[in-house]
C-alpha positions, -999 to 999 in steps of 0.1 A, spaced: -751 169 -605 -745 201 -625 -759 216 -656 -756 197 -689 -753 208 -725 -749 184 -755 -729 187 -787 -738 157 -808 -731 142 -842 -766 127 -846 -791 155 -843 -795 189 -827 -811 191 -793 -811 214 -763 -808 197 -730 -805 212 -695 -805 194 -661 -809 212 -628 -787 195 -602 -784 195 -565 -758 217 -546 -723 203 -544 -693 208 -522 -669 235 -535 -637 223 -552 -605 229 -533 -570 228 -547 -534 235 -538 -515 263 -557 -477 261 -557 -459 294 -562 -421 301 -564 -412 335 -550 -376 346 -554 -379 383 -545 -371 380 -508 -339 394 -493 -318 378 -465 -321 399 -434 -351 418 -448 -389 415 -443 -418 407 -464 -454 420 -462 -480 393 -467 -494 414 -496 -461 409 -514 -469 372 -516 -506 372 -518 -507 398 -547 -480 379 -565 -502 348 -563 -532 368 -577 -554 358 -548 -587 378 -551 -588 406 -525 -623 396 -514 -610 363 -501 -581 375 -480 -599 383 -448 -612 347 -446 -578 333 -451 -548 328 -428 -512 316 -426 -512 280 -416 -475 270 -419 -445 292 -412 -412 272 -419 -397 288 -389 -402 324 -401 -416 350 -378 -451 363 -384 -465 394 -367 -499 376 -368 -515 349 -389 -538 371 -409 -533 385 -444 -518 416 -428 -488 398 -413 -453 412 -415 -429 383 -421 -393 383 -409 -365 358 -399 -353 353 -435 -317 346 -425 -303 326 -454 -308 317 -491 -323 282 -484 -359 279 -495 -387 285 -470 -420 268 -477 -450 285 -461 -488 281 -466 -518 304 -468 -552 287 -466 -585 302 -479 -620 295 -465 -629 276 -497 -602 250 -490 -577 263 -515 -541 265 -501 -514 286 -516 -480 271 -509 -451 295 -514 -415 285 -518 -395 316 -509 -359 321 -518 -337 351 -510 -309 356 -536 -295 388 -522 -288 403 -487 -307 434 -476 -288 463 -462 -289 470 -424 -302 504 -412 -304 520 -378 -330 545 -364 -312 571 -343 -320 598 -318 -291 622 -313 -268 596 -328 -279 569 -304 -303 539 -305 -310 543 -268 -345 548 -255 -356 584 -248 -373 595 -216 -385 631 -220 -377 646 -187 -358 675 -173 -372 699 -199 -374 674 -228 -405 674 -249 -419 665 -284 -411 666 -312 -382 642 -311 -357 643 -340 -351 608 -354 -331 598 -385 -323 566 -404 -287 558 -411 -272 551 -437 -291 570 -464 -285 552 -498 -297 571 -528 -331 561 -541 -344 547 -508 -378 554 -493 -388 553 -457 -419 542 -439 -424 553 -403 -445 537 -376 -450 539 -339 -466 514 -315 -483 521 -282 -463 498 -259 -492 493 -235 -520 487 -260 -501 473 -289 -518 496 -314 -497 507 -344 -499 541 -361 -485 548 -395 -467 582 -399 -456 577 -435 -454 549 -459 -430 561 -486 -412 592 -474 -381 603 -494 -365 617 -463 -344 598 -438 -353 624 -411 -384 620 -390 -397 647 -366 -416 624 -342 -446 643 -327 -476 621 -317 -510 636 -312 -513 620 -278 -481 627 -259 -488 605 -228 -483 568 -239 -450 550 -241 -442 546 -278 -419 523 -298 -408 541 -330 -393 523 -360 -388 525 -398 -390 502 -428 -365 512 -455 -372 502 -491 -339 500 -511 -323 482 -540 -296 455 -538 -282 442 -571 -313 453 -590 -337 437 -565 -360 456 -542 -355 449 -505 -372 460 -473 -353 463 -440 -368 470 -406 -347 492 -383 -343 489 -345 -371 504 -325 -366 533 -301 -389 537 -270 -399 573 -264 -421 587 -237 -427 613 -210 -438 585 -187 -427 551 -174 -443 517 -176 -434 482 -165 -436 451 -188 -428 414 -184 -399 404 -206 -412 379 -231 -448 390 -225 -460 367 -196 -485 375 -169 -476 389 -134 -503 367 -118 -494 330 -121 -496 301 -97 -458 296 -98 -427 304 -118 -403 332 -123 -403 362 -147 -384 395 -152 -400 429 -150 -385 457 -171 -390 494 -170 -397 513 -203 -383 535 -216 -349 529 -200 -328 559 -209 -293 555 -194 -290 592 -188 -314 588 -158 -312 569 -125 -340 543 -121 -350 534 -86 -374 504 -79 -396 503 -49 -402 467 -40 -431 450 -21 -409 449 11 -405 486 10 -368 483 1 -353 498 -31 -330 487 -59 -317 503 -91 -314 492 -127 -334 483 -158 -349 449 -147 -360 430 -116 -364 392 -114 -395 379 -96 -399 345 -80 -436 337 -73 -425 311 -48 -410 338 -26 -437 355 -5 -415 386 0 -416 392 -38 -454 393 -40 -471 427 -40 -465 461 -57 -436 472 -78 -430 509 -88 -401 526 -106 -391 562 -104 -366 580 -127 -343 607 -114 -321 631 -133 -284 628 -132 -269 650 -118 -294 668 -95 -315 637 -85 -347 654 -95 -378 632 -99 -386 630 -137 -413 602 -139 -430 575 -119 -446 543 -132 -480 531 -122 -477 502 -97 -478 466 -109 -492 440 -85 -475 406 -86 -496 377 -72 -492 339 -69 -527 332 -82 -540 322 -116 -566 342 -136 -584 320 -160 -602 326 -194 -625 301 -211 -638 298 -246 -668 277 -258 -669 258 -280 -632 250 -279 -609 232 -303 -615 228 -341 -650 237 -353 -659 229 -389 -684 253 -403 -702 256 -436 -700 291 -448 -732 311 -443 -741 291 -412 -740 309 -378 -715 301 -351 -712 320 -318 -683 317 -295 -686 325 -258 -657 338 -237 -660 338 -200 -640 346 -168 -648 351 -131 -624 370 -108 -624 390 -75 -618 424 -92 -630 441 -124 -618 428 -157 -613 441 -192 -615 416 -221 -609 414 -259 -611 389 -286 -581 380 -308 -587 367 -343 -558 353 -363 -534 371 -340 -550 405 -345 -565 422 -314 -601 433 -314 -612 463 -292 -606 462 -254 -639 463 -235 -644 470 -198 -665 447 -176 -670 438 -140 -656 408 -121 -678 384 -142 -673 383 -180 -695 367 -205 -690 378 -241 -704 363 -273 -687 367 -307 -700 359 -342 -673 336 -356 -690 329 -390 -661 344 -409 -638 316 -396 -602 318 -383 -584 311 -351 -600 328 -320 -586 334 -286 -603 351 -256 -582 373 -233 -590 389 -200 -570 413 -178 -574 430 -145 -587 466 -151 -564 482 -126 -535 458 -131 -534 450 -168 -502 430 -167 -522 403 -148 -540 386 -177 -551 352 -190 -558 338 -225 -581 309 -234 -570 280 -255 -576 287 -292 -607 278 -312 -602 271 -349 -632 277 -370 -626 260 -403 -649 271 -431 -661 250 -459 -683 260 -488 -713 242 -501 -719 256 -536 -755 266 -540 -773 258 -572 -765 285 -597 -786 297 -627 -768 284 -658 -777 293 -694 -766 280 -728 -777 261 -759 -768 228 -774 -753 224 -809 -745 199 -837 -712 185 -849 -692 210 -868 -706 238 -847 -697 250 -812 -712 262 -779 -700 296 -769 -727 308 -745 -724 285 -714 -728 310 -687 -735 311 -650 -747 339 -628 -750 348 -591 -718 329 -582 -705 326 -546 -672 342 -536 -644 317 -534 -662 289 -552 -645 272 -581 -668 262 -610 -656 236 -635 -668 229 -670 -667 191 -674 -666 173 -707 -677 137 -713 -673 119 -747 -688 87 -732 -656 75 -716 -658 95 -685 -659 132 -674 -628 154 -675 -624 191 -666 -618 213 -696 -621 248 -680 -624 262 -644 -631 296 -629 -631 309 -594 -656 336 -583 -639 366 -567 -672 381 -553 -707 371 -546 -730 376 -576 -703 375 -603 -713 361 -637 -690 341 -661 -691 328 -696 -669 298 -704 -648 298 -735 -663 282 -767 -662 244 -769 -666 223 -800 -657 186 -793 -687 162 -796 -700 151 -762 -717 163 -730 -707 194 -711 -716 198 -674 -710 228 -651 -701 217 -616 
C-alpha cells in the first residue's frame, strides 16, 4: 500500500496512510535509433545517452541481447561492431531495477573505410636492427573535417590505453611510456557521410621490441585434448622467424599447429627473429609450455542468483594446481586486476552490484595455460523501501499541488495512482536517478483518491 491523498466533493479532509514496502516497478522502453552506419562502430554511450538512461544506473546494467552484433564486453562501456547492412538490429540493455531498454538500430548510410599505416604498410612492426620508438603512424584517407581517436592495447594483458580521443591530425607518433610490451595500435575515425556522423575503426598494427606467442582464437595451451594454432606476435615479414619445437627441431613461419594427442608436440615452444640479410638475432620469445592436462576453475554459487539490491552476496572462486597461479575476476566481460597466488587459490568477491561474473586462473610462469569458470549471473531486484511522502488533501474545485516524496532509491520508479471509485490507474510516474532524490508530482484536480506507490 502507498500513501493516500483525497480530493472530494463532499467535504475537506486530510488523509494519509503509511503503507508497507513494495516491489519496484519494471517496464520495457522501446527506442528507435537510426544514426548507425554500415561498416562502422557504435559506442554503448551513443545508445544509452540517446535513451536518456540516468548515468547512476549504468554500472548496474548490462547488454542482454545482441542480434548477432559484436560487443567488446557486455557492460555499458562496450564497443559495438558488425553492423553490416541496413536491416534493423534489435538489442537489449537491462537495468538492475528490471527496466529493459530495447533498441531497434538501423544504418541508413555506409561508413568510409580507413587504414592505419606504418611506412605505407599495414604489416606488424618488430623494432629490431636499430629500430626504436617513436613509430610514425598515419591514417589514410584523410577526409576534411574528420577527427581521430588513437588507442593501443597490451596484447598480453588486454589493457587499453587512450592516446587521443579527438585529434584533428591523421598522423600519430606512437611512443608508449613502457617500451617493453607487445602493443596493438589502432584508430577510430569520426567523419560525415551524407550529413550523418559515422565512426570507423581501422585495422590494428602490432608493434614491439619483443616477441610473444598467442593461441589463435584465444584458447588455452593446456587442455585434455584437441588442436590449436600458436602464432608469433608481431610477425614482421622483413625478419626471419625460427621456431624451436619440443623435440629440439626447428621450423620457420608465422604459426605452428599443435595436436595435444601427439606426445612429440607437448613441451616448450620458443620463437626467435633474425634480421634479413645478416641473420643477426633480433628478439626471442618467452617459452610457452604445451600440456595435455586440464586446469580447472570453480565458482560458487554458480548459475543464476536472484538478489534483492542492498543484500550481500559473496562469490568464491577456487582452483588447485601443481604450480603457482594468478587469478582475476571478470564482470560483464571486463577484467578486474590480476592477482598472484600460490598453487591453491581461494578468492571471495562482493557481487552485490549484480552482473555476470567469471573466475579465471592461469599459470604464473606460463600464462597461456588458463581456465575459466562457468558464469554466475547475479540478477538484482529492488524492493522499494517506504518513503516519506508529504501533501495535503483538498475539496472539489481546488487541486493538490504538493504531493512530494523524499529520500528516494536510485532506479526505483514511483507512480501516482488515481482512483475515482472504479479502480486505480496511473496518472504520473517518476524514476529516481540517485539515492536521496526528492520529487514533487504535478498538480492534480480530478475528484478521487491519489496514492503514491
